[in-house]
NULOBA-615063 format. One record per residue (C-alpha): x negated, y negated, z. Coordinates in nm, 4 decimals. Layout:
<nodes>
{node {X; Y; Z}}
...
</nodes>
This chain:
<nodes>
{node {-16.5578; -27.8058; 2.7087}}
{node {-16.3058; -27.5191; 2.8489}}
{node {-16.5362; -27.2550; 2.7196}}
{node {-16.8310; -27.3871; 2.8857}}
{node {-16.6219; -27.3908; 3.2122}}
{node {-16.5296; -27.0278; 3.1617}}
{node {-16.9161; -26.9377; 3.0960}}
{node {-17.0090; -27.0738; 3.4222}}
{node {-16.7260; -26.8846; 3.5959}}
{node {-16.7810; -26.5594; 3.4621}}
{node {-17.1549; -26.6005; 3.5375}}
{node {-17.0413; -26.6303; 3.8988}}
{node {-16.8068; -26.3444; 3.9041}}
{node {-17.1288; -26.1373; 3.7704}}
{node {-17.2487; -26.1396; 4.1299}}
{node {-16.9329; -25.9091; 4.2286}}
{node {-16.9296; -25.7210; 3.8772}}
{node {-17.2723; -25.5584; 3.8934}}
{node {-17.2819; -25.5161; 4.3233}}
{node {-17.0626; -25.1851; 4.2537}}
{node {-17.2600; -25.0363; 3.9928}}
{node {-17.3267; -24.6812; 4.0876}}
{node {-17.7094; -24.7480; 4.0634}}
{node {-17.7003; -24.9800; 4.3505}}
{node {-17.5700; -24.6780; 4.6012}}
{node {-17.8717; -24.5307; 4.7672}}
{node {-17.8369; -24.1828; 4.9226}}
{node {-18.1790; -24.1381; 5.0421}}
{node {-18.1766; -24.2280; 5.3881}}
{node {-18.4622; -23.9953; 5.5405}}
{node {-18.7444; -23.7824; 5.4350}}
{node {-18.6087; -23.4326; 5.5110}}
{node {-18.3019; -23.5287; 5.3169}}
{node {-18.5024; -23.6614; 5.0249}}
{node {-18.7201; -23.3414; 5.0034}}
{node {-18.3950; -23.1438; 4.9437}}
{node {-18.2531; -23.3976; 4.7107}}
{node {-17.9799; -23.4931; 5.0135}}
{node {-17.8446; -23.1342; 5.0163}}
{node {-17.8489; -23.2160; 5.4267}}
{node {-17.4673; -23.2151; 5.5237}}
{node {-17.4515; -22.8859; 5.6736}}
{node {-17.7920; -22.8741; 5.8492}}
{node {-17.7897; -23.0205; 6.1668}}
{node {-18.1765; -23.0221; 6.2877}}
{node {-18.2512; -23.3836; 6.2622}}
{node {-18.1246; -23.6911; 6.3642}}
{node {-18.0672; -23.8441; 6.0249}}
{node {-17.7555; -23.6390; 6.0386}}
{node {-17.6103; -23.9783; 6.1972}}
{node {-17.6005; -24.0761; 5.8264}}
{node {-17.5290; -23.7214; 5.6036}}
{node {-17.2734; -23.5714; 5.9014}}
{node {-17.2518; -23.7404; 6.2508}}
{node {-17.1121; -23.4332; 6.4109}}
{node {-17.4497; -23.2503; 6.3712}}
{node {-17.5989; -23.4581; 6.6497}}
{node {-17.4328; -23.2156; 6.8982}}
{node {-17.7250; -22.9933; 6.8365}}
{node {-17.9992; -23.2253; 6.9277}}
{node {-18.1306; -23.1725; 7.3002}}
{node {-18.2123; -23.5036; 7.4918}}
{node {-18.3042; -23.8111; 7.3184}}
{node {-18.4079; -23.8119; 6.9338}}
{node {-18.5706; -24.1382; 6.7522}}
{node {-18.6478; -24.1695; 6.4083}}
{node {-18.7698; -24.4801; 6.2107}}
{node {-18.8484; -24.4744; 5.8457}}
{node {-18.8423; -24.6114; 5.4940}}
{node {-18.8127; -24.5379; 5.1017}}
{node {-19.0136; -24.6807; 4.8889}}
{node {-18.8359; -24.7172; 4.5445}}
{node {-18.9891; -24.8063; 4.2194}}
{node {-18.7652; -24.8281; 3.9160}}
{node {-18.9311; -24.8497; 3.5383}}
{node {-18.6534; -24.9761; 3.2995}}
{node {-18.6826; -24.9728; 2.9335}}
{node {-18.4337; -25.1578; 2.6852}}
{node {-18.4490; -24.9891; 2.3346}}
{node {-18.2611; -25.2289; 2.1107}}
{node {-17.9913; -25.1142; 1.9075}}
{node {-18.1968; -25.3234; 1.6160}}
{node {-18.0472; -25.5755; 1.3688}}
{node {-17.6881; -25.5405; 1.2757}}
{node {-17.5765; -25.4302; 0.9132}}
{node {-17.3000; -25.6864; 0.9450}}
{node {-17.4027; -25.9347; 1.2169}}
{node {-17.1731; -26.1640; 1.3917}}
{node {-17.2594; -26.5321; 1.3085}}
{node {-17.2129; -26.8622; 1.4820}}
{node {-17.2045; -27.2243; 1.3359}}
{node {-17.5310; -27.4148; 1.3490}}
{node {-17.6601; -27.7491; 1.1614}}
{node {-17.9610; -27.7714; 0.9850}}
{node {-18.1543; -27.9613; 0.7129}}
{node {-17.8220; -28.1985; 0.6828}}
{node {-17.5803; -27.9194; 0.6479}}
{node {-17.3484; -27.7090; 0.8309}}
{node {-17.4508; -27.3266; 0.8321}}
{node {-17.3913; -27.0126; 1.0032}}
{node {-17.6853; -26.8019; 1.1906}}
{node {-17.6726; -26.4456; 1.2724}}
{node {-17.6372; -26.3518; 1.6407}}
{node {-17.8713; -26.1216; 1.8007}}
{node {-17.6945; -25.8495; 1.9554}}
{node {-18.0055; -25.6717; 2.0117}}
{node {-18.2856; -25.6504; 1.8294}}
{node {-18.6028; -25.6780; 2.0630}}
{node {-18.7121; -25.3881; 2.2868}}
{node {-18.8430; -25.4516; 2.5925}}
{node {-18.9264; -25.3486; 2.9632}}
{node {-18.7555; -25.4924; 3.2918}}
{node {-18.9909; -25.6289; 3.5277}}
{node {-19.1384; -25.4155; 3.7946}}
{node {-18.9748; -25.4649; 4.1204}}
{node {-19.0198; -25.2246; 4.4351}}
{node {-18.7362; -25.1985; 4.6993}}
{node {-18.7706; -25.0394; 5.0223}}
{node {-18.4517; -24.9666; 5.2284}}
{node {-18.4945; -24.8692; 5.5830}}
{node {-18.3599; -24.5823; 5.8054}}
{node {-18.3371; -24.6135; 6.1913}}
{node {-18.1569; -24.3288; 6.3849}}
{node {-18.1154; -24.2426; 6.7607}}
{node {-17.9125; -23.9919; 6.9536}}
{node {-17.8744; -23.8849; 7.3122}}
{node {-17.6899; -23.5702; 7.4370}}
{node {-17.5332; -23.5724; 7.7765}}
{node {-17.5895; -23.2021; 7.8629}}
{node {-17.3147; -23.1552; 8.1165}}
{node {-17.0102; -23.3225; 7.9144}}
{node {-17.0649; -23.2189; 7.5510}}
{node {-17.0876; -23.5571; 7.4450}}
{node {-17.3739; -23.7044; 7.2157}}
{node {-17.4143; -24.0632; 7.1215}}
{node {-17.5940; -24.1939; 6.8174}}
{node {-17.6825; -24.4835; 6.6421}}
{node {-17.7691; -24.5484; 6.2694}}
{node {-17.9058; -24.8362; 6.0742}}
{node {-17.9928; -24.8230; 5.6911}}
{node {-17.9101; -24.9866; 5.3455}}
{node {-17.6669; -24.7638; 5.1552}}
{node {-17.6730; -25.0432; 4.8798}}
{node {-17.9856; -25.1937; 4.8234}}
{node {-18.1538; -25.2005; 4.4778}}
{node {-18.1321; -25.4654; 4.1879}}
{node {-18.2781; -25.5504; 3.8361}}
{node {-18.5123; -25.8343; 3.7025}}
{node {-18.5306; -25.9059; 3.3524}}
{node {-18.7539; -26.1459; 3.1613}}
{node {-18.6067; -26.5011; 3.1117}}
{node {-18.6075; -26.4640; 2.7086}}
{node {-18.4907; -26.0985; 2.6482}}
{node {-18.1742; -26.0094; 2.4309}}
{node {-17.9379; -25.9986; 2.7233}}
{node {-18.0536; -26.3254; 2.9413}}
{node {-17.7108; -26.4601; 2.9109}}
{node {-17.5710; -26.1493; 3.1124}}
{node {-17.8350; -26.0875; 3.3545}}
{node {-18.2092; -26.1847; 3.4546}}
{node {-18.1903; -26.0777; 3.7961}}
{node {-17.9462; -25.9030; 3.9906}}
{node {-17.9928; -25.7671; 4.3474}}
{node {-17.7546; -25.6590; 4.6374}}
{node {-17.8665; -25.5401; 4.9778}}
{node {-17.6422; -25.4240; 5.2735}}
{node {-17.7141; -25.3250; 5.6133}}
{node {-17.5173; -25.0681; 5.8013}}
{node {-17.5122; -25.0376; 6.1332}}
{node {-17.3140; -24.7123; 6.2545}}
{node {-17.2669; -24.6387; 6.6491}}
{node {-17.0949; -24.2942; 6.6854}}
{node {-17.0042; -24.0472; 6.9358}}
{node {-16.9982; -23.6722; 6.8702}}
{node {-16.7812; -23.3962; 7.0942}}
{node {-16.9415; -23.0250; 7.0958}}
{node {-16.6027; -22.9012; 7.1056}}
{node {-16.7370; -22.5099; 7.1084}}
{node {-16.9432; -22.5943; 7.4340}}
{node {-16.6153; -22.7312; 7.5954}}
{node {-16.4056; -22.4396; 7.4951}}
{node {-16.6927; -22.1833; 7.5994}}
{node {-16.7469; -22.0277; 7.2546}}
{node {-17.0894; -22.1936; 7.1370}}
{node {-17.2681; -21.8269; 7.1519}}
{node {-17.0337; -21.7215; 6.8525}}
{node {-16.9322; -22.0212; 6.6926}}
{node {-17.0430; -22.3782; 6.6686}}
{node {-16.7958; -22.6655; 6.6182}}
{node {-16.8014; -23.0404; 6.6939}}
{node {-16.6445; -23.3433; 6.5621}}
{node {-16.7859; -23.6997; 6.5585}}
{node {-16.6370; -24.0440; 6.5090}}
{node {-16.7974; -24.3996; 6.4162}}
{node {-16.7636; -24.7769; 6.3530}}
{node {-16.9469; -24.9442; 6.0738}}
{node {-17.0508; -25.2789; 6.0843}}
{node {-17.1839; -25.4159; 5.7553}}
{node {-17.3895; -25.7510; 5.6276}}
{node {-17.4422; -25.7846; 5.2802}}
{node {-17.6618; -26.0379; 5.0582}}
{node {-17.6529; -26.0815; 4.6800}}
{node {-17.8524; -26.2285; 4.4547}}
{node {-17.7910; -26.3037; 4.0684}}
{node {-17.9637; -26.4999; 3.7957}}
{node {-17.8719; -26.5508; 3.4474}}
{node {-17.9033; -26.7925; 3.1341}}
{node {-17.5725; -26.9983; 2.9993}}
{node {-17.5375; -27.0023; 2.6299}}
{node {-17.5059; -27.3771; 2.4961}}
{node {-17.5882; -27.3335; 2.1274}}
{node {-17.2473; -27.5058; 2.0606}}
{node {-17.4662; -27.8229; 2.1163}}
{node {-17.6460; -27.7354; 1.7586}}
{node {-17.3364; -27.8266; 1.5650}}
{node {-17.2153; -28.1163; 1.8249}}
{node {-17.5670; -28.2558; 1.7803}}
{node {-17.5980; -28.2340; 1.4033}}
{node {-17.9093; -27.9990; 1.4467}}
{node {-18.0959; -28.2357; 1.7200}}
{node {-18.0229; -27.9741; 1.9934}}
{node {-18.1496; -27.6551; 1.9227}}
{node {-18.1378; -27.3496; 2.1391}}
{node {-17.9751; -27.5094; 2.4375}}
{node {-17.9351; -27.2956; 2.7421}}
{node {-17.8672; -27.3228; 3.1222}}
{node {-18.0021; -27.1309; 3.3958}}
{node {-17.7973; -27.0251; 3.7190}}
{node {-17.9036; -26.8883; 4.0397}}
{node {-17.6486; -26.7494; 4.2946}}
{node {-17.7066; -26.6215; 4.6265}}
{node {-17.4072; -26.5211; 4.8791}}
{node {-17.3672; -26.3040; 5.2049}}
{node {-17.0847; -26.1363; 5.3533}}
{node {-16.9877; -25.9292; 5.6792}}
{node {-16.7558; -25.6180; 5.6850}}
{node {-16.6269; -25.3482; 5.8975}}
{node {-16.5522; -24.9914; 5.8628}}
{node {-16.5273; -24.6483; 6.0145}}
{node {-16.6632; -24.2892; 5.9649}}
{node {-16.5509; -23.9182; 6.0900}}
{node {-16.7194; -23.6085; 6.0372}}
{node {-16.7119; -23.2250; 6.1436}}
{node {-16.9677; -22.9386; 6.1975}}
{node {-16.9272; -22.5842; 6.1960}}
{node {-17.1685; -22.3184; 6.2181}}
{node {-17.1771; -21.9225; 6.2477}}
{node {-17.5517; -21.9001; 6.4420}}
{node {-17.8077; -21.7384; 6.1949}}
{node {-17.5741; -21.7161; 5.9243}}
{node {-17.3567; -21.9847; 5.7711}}
{node {-17.2814; -22.3876; 5.8295}}
{node {-17.0589; -22.6280; 5.6536}}
{node {-16.9937; -22.9720; 5.7070}}
{node {-16.8091; -23.2895; 5.6062}}
{node {-16.8255; -23.6593; 5.6215}}
{node {-16.5818; -23.9409; 5.5285}}
{node {-16.6713; -24.3037; 5.5415}}
{node {-16.4005; -24.5570; 5.4529}}
{node {-16.4301; -24.8552; 5.2266}}
{node {-16.5541; -25.1678; 5.3296}}
{node {-16.4189; -25.4941; 5.2126}}
{node {-16.6787; -25.8172; 5.1947}}
{node {-16.5834; -26.1538; 5.1234}}
{node {-16.8996; -26.2920; 4.9569}}
{node {-16.9698; -26.6658; 4.9895}}
{node {-17.2104; -26.8216; 4.8041}}
{node {-17.4045; -27.1309; 4.6538}}
{node {-17.4714; -27.1410; 4.2525}}
{node {-17.7398; -27.3681; 4.1315}}
{node {-17.7498; -27.4729; 3.7792}}
{node {-18.0394; -27.6055; 3.5696}}
{node {-18.0589; -27.6598; 3.1616}}
{node {-18.3167; -27.7070; 2.9339}}
{node {-18.3437; -28.0204; 2.7171}}
{node {-18.0887; -27.9301; 2.4674}}
{node {-17.8620; -27.7718; 2.7312}}
{node {-17.8661; -28.1520; 2.9111}}
{node {-17.7949; -28.2823; 2.5876}}
{node {-17.4924; -28.0628; 2.5007}}
{node {-17.3465; -28.1100; 2.8336}}
{node {-17.3603; -28.4886; 2.7765}}
{node {-17.1798; -28.4451; 2.4112}}
{node {-16.9367; -28.2351; 2.6140}}
{node {-16.8858; -28.5094; 2.8700}}
{node {-16.9220; -28.2864; 3.1358}}
{node {-17.0090; -28.3367; 3.4991}}
{node {-17.1708; -28.0389; 3.6291}}
{node {-17.3087; -28.0346; 3.9933}}
{node {-17.6503; -27.9182; 4.0583}}
{node {-17.4734; -27.6833; 4.2975}}
{node {-17.1575; -27.5468; 4.3764}}
{node {-16.9820; -27.2876; 4.6121}}
{node {-16.7590; -26.9891; 4.5380}}
{node {-16.6386; -26.6844; 4.6999}}
{node {-16.5225; -26.3453; 4.5745}}
{node {-16.4099; -26.0118; 4.7622}}
{node {-16.6201; -25.7081; 4.7002}}
{node {-16.4401; -25.3677; 4.8199}}
{node {-16.7268; -25.1232; 4.8480}}
{node {-16.6036; -24.7502; 4.8054}}
{node {-16.4671; -24.4859; 5.0072}}
{node {-16.7113; -24.2015; 5.0144}}
{node {-16.7289; -23.8652; 5.1499}}
{node {-16.9584; -23.5600; 5.1304}}
{node {-16.9456; -23.1932; 5.1918}}
{node {-17.2009; -22.9457; 5.2623}}
{node {-17.2990; -22.5373; 5.3025}}
{node {-17.5868; -22.4104; 5.4233}}
{node {-17.7057; -22.0435; 5.4229}}
{node {-17.9312; -21.9660; 5.7416}}
{node {-17.9392; -21.5815; 5.7242}}
{node {-18.3077; -21.5722; 5.6278}}
{node {-18.5664; -21.6256; 5.9022}}
{node {-18.7368; -21.9677; 5.8570}}
{node {-18.5369; -22.0356; 5.5439}}
{node {-18.2556; -22.2952; 5.4795}}
{node {-18.0758; -22.3143; 5.1435}}
{node {-17.8305; -22.5704; 5.0992}}
{node {-17.5571; -22.7426; 4.8621}}
{node {-17.3626; -23.0782; 4.8689}}
{node {-17.1364; -23.2349; 4.6971}}
{node {-17.0876; -23.6237; 4.7628}}
{node {-16.8221; -23.8458; 4.5688}}
{node {-16.8018; -24.2227; 4.5864}}
{node {-16.4585; -24.3687; 4.5107}}
{node {-16.5466; -24.7070; 4.2920}}
{node {-16.1638; -24.6833; 4.1779}}
{node {-16.1489; -24.9539; 4.4337}}
{node {-16.3538; -25.1887; 4.2073}}
{node {-16.0556; -25.2318; 3.9428}}
{node {-16.0865; -25.6483; 3.9133}}
{node {-16.2779; -25.9415; 4.0396}}
{node {-16.1478; -26.2808; 4.1060}}
{node {-16.3571; -26.5773; 4.2158}}
{node {-16.2048; -26.8784; 4.3901}}
{node {-16.3936; -27.2340; 4.4291}}
{node {-16.3055; -27.4576; 4.7365}}
{node {-16.4025; -27.7602; 4.4931}}
{node {-16.0712; -27.6571; 4.3298}}
{node {-15.8477; -27.6243; 4.6349}}
{node {-15.9731; -27.9935; 4.7270}}
{node {-15.9380; -28.1205; 4.3846}}
{node {-16.2756; -28.2214; 4.3122}}
{node {-16.3724; -28.0012; 4.0285}}
{node {-16.1982; -27.8369; 3.7304}}
{node {-15.8947; -27.6220; 3.7629}}
{node {-16.0727; -27.3733; 3.4706}}
{node {-16.3116; -27.2679; 3.7589}}
{node {-16.0458; -27.0486; 3.9121}}
{node {-16.0372; -26.8238; 3.6203}}
{node {-15.8222; -26.5040; 3.5630}}
{node {-15.9266; -26.2042; 3.7251}}
{node {-16.1574; -25.9798; 3.4991}}
{node {-16.0916; -25.6081; 3.4840}}
{node {-16.3454; -25.3276; 3.5637}}
{node {-16.1615; -25.0485; 3.6152}}
{node {-16.4460; -24.8050; 3.7567}}
{node {-16.4172; -24.4591; 3.8319}}
{node {-16.5872; -24.1923; 4.0514}}
{node {-16.9265; -24.1403; 4.1101}}
{node {-17.0444; -23.7620; 4.2201}}
{node {-17.3543; -23.6237; 4.3218}}
{node {-17.4306; -23.2475; 4.3322}}
{node {-17.7261; -23.1352; 4.5233}}
{node {-17.9270; -22.8063; 4.6076}}
{node {-18.2165; -22.7618; 4.8267}}
{node {-18.4358; -22.5592; 5.0405}}
{node {-18.6373; -22.5896; 5.3430}}
{node {-18.9202; -22.3154; 5.4631}}
{node {-19.1139; -22.3005; 5.7707}}
{node {-19.4301; -22.2104; 5.6332}}
{node {-19.6153; -22.1675; 6.0308}}
{node {-19.4679; -22.2931; 6.3492}}
{node {-19.5574; -22.6453; 6.2762}}
{node {-19.5256; -22.7294; 5.9002}}
{node {-19.2387; -22.7140; 5.6427}}
{node {-19.2042; -22.7343; 5.2915}}
{node {-18.8820; -22.8506; 5.0809}}
{node {-18.7539; -22.8957; 4.7424}}
{node {-18.4187; -22.9734; 4.5724}}
{node {-18.2481; -23.0987; 4.2472}}
{node {-17.9418; -23.3231; 4.2021}}
{node {-17.7237; -23.4587; 3.9312}}
{node {-17.5261; -23.7887; 3.9779}}
{node {-17.2477; -23.8983; 3.7564}}
{node {-17.2081; -24.2731; 3.6883}}
{node {-16.8641; -24.4677; 3.7831}}
{node {-16.8856; -24.7139; 3.5031}}
{node {-16.6893; -24.7099; 3.1912}}
{node {-16.8372; -24.7325; 2.8478}}
{node {-16.6355; -25.0297; 2.7566}}
{node {-16.7928; -25.2137; 3.0879}}
{node {-17.1335; -25.1006; 3.0808}}
{node {-17.3544; -25.4047; 3.1289}}
{node {-17.7697; -25.4648; 3.1915}}
{node {-17.7255; -25.5843; 3.5563}}
{node {-17.7933; -25.2292; 3.6554}}
{node {-17.7638; -25.0018; 3.3831}}
{node {-17.6306; -24.6641; 3.4927}}
{node {-17.5967; -24.3035; 3.3465}}
{node {-17.5985; -23.9357; 3.4211}}
{node {-17.8892; -23.9082; 3.6676}}
{node {-18.1131; -23.6077; 3.7382}}
{node {-18.3014; -23.5743; 4.0610}}
{node {-18.6086; -23.3889; 4.1251}}
{node {-18.7708; -23.3614; 4.5000}}
{node {-19.0330; -23.2052; 4.7011}}
{node {-19.1356; -23.2792; 5.0493}}
{node {-19.3206; -23.1602; 5.3711}}
{node {-19.3151; -23.2213; 5.7338}}
{node {-19.5084; -23.1628; 6.0357}}
{node {-19.3683; -23.1227; 6.3924}}
{node {-19.5720; -23.1605; 6.7039}}
{node {-19.4620; -23.1087; 7.0677}}
{node {-19.2883; -23.4471; 7.0938}}
{node {-19.3175; -23.6019; 6.7521}}
{node {-19.2832; -23.5288; 6.3808}}
{node {-19.3785; -23.6922; 6.0408}}
{node {-19.2200; -23.6159; 5.7254}}
{node {-19.3009; -23.7127; 5.3799}}
{node {-19.1030; -23.6481; 5.0704}}
{node {-19.1202; -23.7310; 4.6620}}
{node {-18.8472; -23.7630; 4.4302}}
{node {-18.8112; -23.8715; 4.0383}}
{node {-18.4757; -23.9903; 3.9148}}
{node {-18.4315; -24.0569; 3.5516}}
{node {-18.1226; -24.1315; 3.3212}}
{node {-18.0231; -24.3500; 3.0613}}
{node {-17.7153; -24.5118; 2.9021}}
{node {-17.6234; -24.6780; 2.5833}}
{node {-17.4609; -24.9964; 2.5600}}
{node {-17.2266; -25.0459; 2.2531}}
{node {-16.9542; -25.2734; 2.3793}}
{node {-16.8625; -25.6104; 2.3900}}
{node {-16.9676; -25.7299; 2.7082}}
{node {-17.1922; -26.0231; 2.6550}}
{node {-17.0202; -26.1215; 2.3014}}
{node {-16.9435; -26.4565; 2.3755}}
{node {-16.7439; -26.6310; 2.0886}}
{node {-16.7907; -26.7853; 1.7712}}
{node {-16.9486; -27.1139; 1.9399}}
{node {-17.1604; -26.9786; 2.2083}}
{node {-17.2182; -26.6416; 2.0812}}
{node {-17.4251; -26.5199; 2.4001}}
{node {-17.5800; -26.1594; 2.3103}}
{node {-17.4411; -25.8029; 2.3612}}
{node {-17.7895; -25.6503; 2.4310}}
{node {-17.6813; -25.3233; 2.2456}}
{node {-17.8967; -25.0328; 2.2756}}
{node {-18.0339; -24.7589; 2.5034}}
{node {-18.1326; -24.8408; 2.8546}}
{node {-18.3714; -24.5891; 3.0088}}
{node {-18.4698; -24.5518; 3.3844}}
{node {-18.7345; -24.3579; 3.5580}}
{node {-18.7625; -24.4186; 3.9225}}
{node {-19.0126; -24.2910; 4.1669}}
{node {-18.9070; -24.2535; 4.5331}}
{node {-19.1540; -24.1875; 4.8333}}
{node {-18.9721; -24.1531; 5.1658}}
{node {-19.1630; -24.1432; 5.5154}}
{node {-18.9817; -24.0717; 5.8410}}
{node {-19.1514; -24.0696; 6.1901}}
{node {-18.9648; -23.8822; 6.4636}}
{node {-18.9794; -23.8222; 6.8271}}
{node {-18.7928; -23.6363; 7.0887}}
{node {-18.7793; -23.6535; 7.4786}}
</nodes>
C-alpha cells in the first residue's frame, strides 16, 4: 500500500523532474540567429537582440518590429539494451503456484511519436534619437518542447507524454552611453536592463505499475496498470542586464545575463486503471480519487551569453558565442498536496525530496553572415551543446546528450520590410544505464535501458518591418 502511494507521488514529481532537462531549453529565437547557429550576442543589426543582447537595440533607428516562429520536429529513437544476462525478477502467480517473472528493463526498440512544436518570437524596439534611450519588448518561449511515447513502450512507467512551455515577456530599456558621452564615432557602448514576466504550463502522462496484484489475486489480476495525466501552470518573475561594445568596422563584443525564475506549479492529476489495476487497488483497500491537486516549485536556471564578432571585412560578419545555463539550481524536488494539509488523504503523498543534482549546460557557436547584394544575405553556422543531466538521473522524459547543430539561412531586405528564413539540424544521443525506473521487487516498473538518439529539424521564419 505504501509502495503504491509512493509510485503515484513520484509520478507527480516527474512534472518537475523533466521540466528542467537541457533538451527543453530553446535558444532559437529568430531566423537570423538560427541561420548562424545562434552566434548573435555581439551583432546589433536586428531587433531579435532583445533576447540575445538587448543593449544592441541602441543601434537600431526608429521603430523596429519582428514576428516569427520556429517549427521544430524531433525524431527520437529508443534502441533497447536487449535482454539482461541476469534479469531482475518480481513475484507472480501462475497455474496454482507462486513464481518469479523476469523484468523487462529494456528489450523492445521503438520510435517516439512525431510531435511538432512551434515556439514564437515577437520583438519591438523604438529609439528616442534625442535622448540616447531605446525601449524594447520581447515575447518568446525559452522552454517549450516535449516527448510523446507509445503507451505500451518499455519506459511507460517513467513517461508517455511530457511537455513544458514557458512564455517570457521582456520589456527592456537601453542607454547609448557613447552617444551621451560624445565618443560614438570612435567607440560604441551601450547598456540595457529589463524585467521578465514568465507564464509556464506543464503536462505529464505516464503509467503506474500495479503488478503486485498478480500475487495478491493469485493470478486473477495480470499486468495491472494505472494511468496518470497531470497538467499545471505557474507564474514567475526575473530580470536581465546586457552590455554592447563596438569598434566601428572592426570588432564588437556583447554580454547578457538573465536571472533565474522560480515557478510554483499548481496542477491537477487524474488517475485511471485497467481492470487488473482496479482489482489490485481494491485488494490493497485503497481509496484513490479520480483526481487530486498538488504543487511543486521549479527553479529555472540563471543563464548568460557572451559573444564576439569580427566586422573588418566589408559585407561580412564572423561571430562566435558562448552560452551557459546554470542548472545547478535544480538539485532536488519536493511535491506537496493540499489534501495532506487538510487531512483528507494519506500523509505518505508528501514524499521526501528527490535528488536530481543537475550541472551546467553550455553552448559554443560560430556563425557567419555575408551580404551578396544590397538586398540579399546568406548565413551559416555550427554549434555544440553539452547536457546538464548526470548519468545517474538520465531518464526518457526528454532524453538529452551532447548536441551538434548545423545551420544555414538567407534573408531579403526591402525598403521598409524584410524576411529571413533559416534551417537547422540538431542531433545527439544519450545512453541510459542507471536505476531510474527500477521500481522494487513487487512493482518492478522498467528501466528502459538503452540508447536514445534524437535527430531534430528546425525551420525558422521571421518577418520584420522598420519605420
